[in-house]
C-alpha angles and dihedrals in degrees: 000000000000116000115255136182117284093246093058092043093052093047092056096039096050104029110015125097106308091007123160096256099040102046135058130039103250095067125194093317090071091063110032139016122239132180089261090060096039099067144345085236087081093057088045091057090048089050090053090051089049088052092052094048089046089057093045089052092051093248098290121215089251124025115194122212107189118184112199114202089018097175106195093343095264097146095046090047091051092049090053091047091055089071095222096110122089131188092284090073118089114196120203128181117204118198140130089232120091119269107284116252112253095017111151107269089228088070111085117216125209139167093218133047110259122237127240098032114185108191128022132341114198131197110180111184092336103118093057087065095050101112118248138172126249126217138192108248097211099050097027087226125135118252116235124205135204102233092210099051108015092237114150138210137168120273136179123329119277111273122238096267090052091049094048092051094046092048092056103033109022108046122197116263111259114251112275096020094098142345116276093229113093100009110139140196120214102206104221106182093106087061090048090054093045093051094044089053091048094049089046089061091065112090096180131359131032144320118207127191118187117189148125113267151124143246130238096264092053107039111155109254095218099031132247104249108142145145138237131202131165093353094308132108111238141167111292104252107169097212096118096258099099144028113269113199144161131195119262127249090231098186090053095052090044092058091043090054089059131197125059117345144161126210123195142143119274090243090061096041095050092048089052088053095050106272106125106154093220115162116238119254123263089238088067089054090059096042100037113012092176093051090045092055090047092051091045090054091051090049090054092049090047090050090059092049091048101042105125090208092054134017093346088065092064118109126244114205114187123185118191121208124199094342098114116195090346088070092065093060100056094101 
């Protein structure tokens, strides 16, 4: 196969015929672990955010919950199982994959984000799978990849759009901080456009992106492009057999989304939404051993979600649309 840019390779490997995200029955959960899969506490925190936005909107007749990159509908299923949603809530999964077998018929399934959302649009670990190109920082040339082997070589110079984005969002490494050889730029403007379009679909309410990423002052010198298969991190070979992903430039997508937004680590966001990870008291163990064990299990699950070196280090980016001052009090 002829080498191509990483963006084209990712597009085919992830979303083309037989691509990683549109084929097979196990879905992403069979290959990597997200906060949604880690604990129902995550869905509980999202449900609390839904409740707060619902109040800020004045409890509209219909409240949309739209999950972009919905996988096999795990988050929407967990939200339903929590029992906090009544008939006013309209759940919509958005994914290029076919509707999952056995998904509750009350959950709608689409391949495109609907317009005019009133409620909450969610994107949990979606932006990291929006394809992007990679460039060599020293030569300012794009990096090409052989889709069958993952072998790379240098291609044509970055085009003007790539250069403009990199100049603003991926600054050159100061002299002496690292060797020139091997430094990479992950050109994130396709993620910016994707998120801006998603946020633009919300008429009133909120748009929440949860993902692993970085900010301008801490861009990774050698990039983050990697692969996952069967629960293990592997080399990113874009042949359709594995996930190919790269961390998100969260500040860039935040600005692209426009309007009022808040950006914080998952650890902080979950605590603000009631997930504290506190261990139950020993008095409870004496008075209610079963309750103590249940609370202890929840504390362990919360600890995984809050771990700053793991899931707790993810970013939560929340845009509020037409909520005025009420949007500043959601968390």
